[in-house]
Legacy VTK file of the C-alpha trace (Angstrom):
# vtk DataFile Version 3.0
C-alpha trace
ASCII
DATASET POLYDATA
POINTS 110 float
-0.917 -8.140 -13.349
-0.106 -8.095 -9.443
1.830 -4.574 -9.787
-1.571 -3.315 -10.968
-3.600 -4.856 -8.350
-1.161 -3.753 -5.859
-1.313 0.035 -6.992
-5.250 0.075 -7.501
-5.531 -1.314 -3.723
-3.090 0.918 -2.438
-5.093 3.801 -4.407
-8.445 2.728 -2.934
-6.700 2.780 0.363
-6.240 6.089 -0.223
-9.368 7.019 -1.113
-11.386 5.271 1.635
-8.996 7.243 3.843
-9.280 10.584 2.151
-13.336 10.246 2.573
-13.329 8.928 5.917
-11.241 12.023 7.101
-12.352 14.603 4.724
-16.056 13.341 3.606
-14.965 14.614 -0.146
-12.477 13.530 -2.506
-10.637 15.731 -4.816
-7.954 14.482 -7.226
-5.286 16.809 -5.474
-6.483 15.378 -1.953
-6.261 11.308 -3.283
-2.697 12.726 -4.762
-1.352 13.950 -1.514
-2.453 10.693 0.399
-1.570 8.378 -2.159
2.112 9.031 -3.435
3.727 8.190 -0.391
2.192 4.479 -0.469
2.637 4.305 -3.981
6.044 5.043 -4.256
6.673 2.517 -1.392
4.980 -0.385 -3.455
7.099 0.690 -6.341
10.130 0.246 -4.283
8.863 -3.284 -2.957
8.137 -4.355 -6.601
11.823 -3.199 -7.267
12.769 -5.462 -4.180
10.835 -8.514 -5.774
12.292 -7.721 -9.294
15.901 -7.715 -7.696
15.527 -11.109 -5.607
13.276 -12.650 -8.523
10.520 -13.410 -5.885
7.144 -14.763 -7.651
4.576 -11.630 -7.291
1.568 -14.279 -6.573
3.714 -15.865 -3.559
2.737 -14.475 -0.304
5.674 -13.743 0.990
5.888 -11.461 -2.271
2.297 -9.948 -0.828
4.398 -9.322 2.519
7.193 -7.775 1.121
4.903 -5.355 -1.259
3.198 -4.710 2.376
5.881 -3.828 4.451
6.979 -1.676 1.549
4.310 0.100 1.076
3.898 0.591 4.848
7.152 1.622 5.745
7.922 3.475 2.681
5.124 5.359 2.509
5.033 6.205 6.318
8.843 7.568 5.747
7.650 9.770 2.776
4.872 11.272 4.517
6.830 12.231 7.328
9.679 13.440 4.912
7.211 15.238 3.633
5.420 17.068 6.796
2.221 14.664 6.385
1.440 13.113 9.892
2.282 9.757 10.899
0.217 9.827 14.271
0.341 6.212 16.300
-3.427 5.547 15.339
-3.003 6.523 11.490
0.103 3.604 11.586
-1.977 1.102 13.204
-4.694 1.380 10.943
-2.723 1.256 7.644
-0.506 -1.384 8.934
-3.771 -3.281 9.178
-5.641 -2.360 5.908
-2.977 -2.404 3.919
-1.583 -6.094 5.223
-5.381 -6.728 4.453
-5.688 -5.603 0.896
-2.016 -6.644 -0.391
-1.506 -9.898 1.399
-5.032 -11.312 1.481
-5.892 -11.316 -2.471
-2.499 -13.616 -2.620
-3.916 -15.995 -0.250
-6.917 -16.160 -1.848
-5.647 -16.754 -5.281
-3.350 -19.844 -3.481
-6.140 -20.837 -2.230
-7.976 -21.124 -5.349
-5.300 -22.672 -7.181
LINES 1 111
110 0 1 2 3 4 5 6 7 8 9 10 11 12 13 14 15 16 17 18 19 20 21 22 23 24 25 26 27 28 29 30 31 32 33 34 35 36 37 38 39 40 41 42 43 44 45 46 47 48 49 50 51 52 53 54 55 56 57 58 59 60 61 62 63 64 65 66 67 68 69 70 71 72 73 74 75 76 77 78 79 80 81 82 83 84 85 86 87 88 89 90 91 92 93 94 95 96 97 98 99 100 101 102 103 104 105 106 107 108 109
């Protein structure tokens, strides 16, 4: 379940980014923005699987956050997309919030 949640939240991150910068959303535009972060998320999930971390743990959310962020930025740079400092700061904060805070909330509810 957490894998689907993480991928959806990263997808929403890309939607909001596209809308805030371009005022419109197309499937191609969304994909251009989303794919590096989605791949980073999947790589982080591979790390979770290899280390047998529980997906709902807050520390697993941190792994996914860092994987989505670092993987996303590296892939954006490699594919000729922008990695301006302001974008990196915003992505760091937003991805951290959307990938870690739901796990904190789930833990508190338990």
